[in-house]
VEXKOLSE-24642 format. One record per residue (C-alpha): residue number from 1; x, y, z. Coordinates in pm, 1 decimal, always signed. Example, Ala and Ser with C-alpha at 12.3 -4.5 7.8 and 13.67 -1.06 7.14 Angstrom:
BEGIN
{1,{+1230.0,-450.0,+780.0}},
{2,{+1367.0,-106.0,+714.0}},
This chain:
BEGIN
{1,{+905.5,-2052.8,+904.8}},
{2,{+979.6,-2060.2,+578.8}},
{3,{+747.8,-1997.0,+301.4}},
{4,{+736.6,-2081.3,-98.7}},
{5,{+513.3,-1851.9,-321.9}},
{6,{+366.0,-2061.2,-553.8}},
{7,{+75.3,-1876.5,-790.8}},
{8,{-274.0,-2078.0,-731.9}},
{9,{-306.1,-2006.3,-1125.3}},
{10,{-61.0,-2260.7,-1211.1}},
{11,{-207.7,-2529.9,-1055.7}},
{12,{-473.6,-2661.8,-1228.2}},
{13,{-817.5,-2771.3,-1088.2}},
{14,{-671.9,-2591.7,-758.4}},
{15,{-949.9,-2427.8,-589.0}},
{16,{-797.9,-2130.1,-416.1}},
{17,{-942.5,-1910.8,-135.3}},
{18,{-762.3,-1615.0,-61.6}},
{19,{-803.8,-1542.6,+325.9}},
{20,{-609.5,-1241.2,+378.6}},
{21,{-342.8,-976.1,+234.9}},
{22,{-26.6,-923.4,+314.4}},
{23,{+204.0,-650.9,+276.4}},
{24,{-70.1,-437.0,+202.1}},
{25,{+104.0,-114.7,+322.8}},
{26,{+282.9,-103.0,-13.4}},
{27,{-28.1,-162.1,-195.2}},
{28,{-37.1,-37.8,-560.3}},
{29,{-399.6,-149.3,-629.6}},
{30,{-622.3,-112.8,-331.3}},
{31,{-879.8,-413.7,-289.9}},
{32,{-1240.0,-385.9,-127.9}},
{33,{-1311.0,-766.7,-78.5}},
{34,{-1370.2,-798.3,+323.6}},
{35,{-1044.3,-964.1,+355.3}},
{36,{-809.0,-865.6,+627.7}},
{37,{-543.6,-618.1,+519.0}},
{38,{-190.3,-699.9,+685.3}},
{39,{+32.7,-390.7,+751.4}},
{40,{+329.2,-653.8,+660.6}},
{41,{+288.0,-1040.4,+749.1}},
{42,{+157.1,-1201.9,+1061.2}},
{43,{+311.1,-1260.5,+1377.4}},
{44,{+363.9,-1645.4,+1308.6}},
{45,{+537.4,-1534.6,+1008.0}},
{46,{+766.1,-1294.2,+1249.8}},
{47,{+547.6,-945.2,+1111.5}},
{48,{+347.1,-706.5,+1308.5}},
{49,{+82.7,-848.1,+1279.0}},
{50,{-110.8,-525.0,+1251.3}},
{51,{-402.7,-461.3,+1018.0}},
{52,{-474.7,-205.0,+805.6}},
{53,{-819.6,-45.5,+706.3}},
{54,{-967.3,-157.7,+363.0}},
{55,{-942.2,+159.0,+163.7}},
{56,{-1209.1,+249.0,-45.4}},
{57,{-1035.3,+444.0,-331.7}},
{58,{-1056.4,+375.1,-703.4}},
{59,{-724.1,+381.6,-851.5}},
{60,{-810.7,+747.1,-1013.5}},
{61,{-838.3,+857.9,-673.4}},
{62,{-513.0,+715.3,-577.6}},
{63,{-348.1,+862.9,-869.5}},
{64,{-488.4,+1206.2,-787.9}},
{65,{-391.7,+1159.2,-423.5}},
{66,{-33.7,+1089.8,-533.2}},
{67,{-24.2,+1363.0,-765.8}},
{68,{-183.4,+1660.3,-471.7}},
{69,{+77.0,+1472.6,-248.9}},
{70,{+371.1,+1545.5,-541.0}},
{71,{+228.2,+1893.5,-585.1}},
{72,{+222.6,+1973.9,-191.4}},
{73,{+582.4,+1848.4,-154.2}},
{74,{+704.7,+2112.0,-449.6}},
{75,{+473.8,+2373.7,-291.6}},
{76,{+696.4,+2294.5,+14.8}},
{77,{+1022.7,+2316.7,-194.6}},
{78,{+911.7,+2634.9,-363.2}},
{79,{+819.0,+2807.3,-1.7}},
{80,{+1166.5,+2691.2,+118.0}},
{81,{+1339.3,+2845.5,-188.0}},
{82,{+1149.6,+3180.7,-170.5}},
{83,{+1269.2,+3191.4,+227.3}},
{84,{+1578.1,+3108.8,+184.9}},
{85,{+1595.8,+3414.0,-71.3}},
{86,{+1418.5,+3642.3,+163.1}},
{87,{+1693.4,+3575.5,+440.5}},
{88,{+1968.8,+3650.5,+218.3}},
């Protein structure tokens, strides 16, 4: 199956109505709109066909979650460095 991506906004008077989101696992801006969220692509387009939950996080919450994850990783690295220095 071959696709050509044409932004609907560039076609005058085109009644664009989305039916799903693709590659949603890579989203940076979660959208609560009731449409299906595909992990990658539908099976018919050689994707997994897996659906993801509709995330209800706001952008600020997503930024906070990412900051918390980064802090956790830094803390793990610091703990590893401490344990390595104690073993010496």
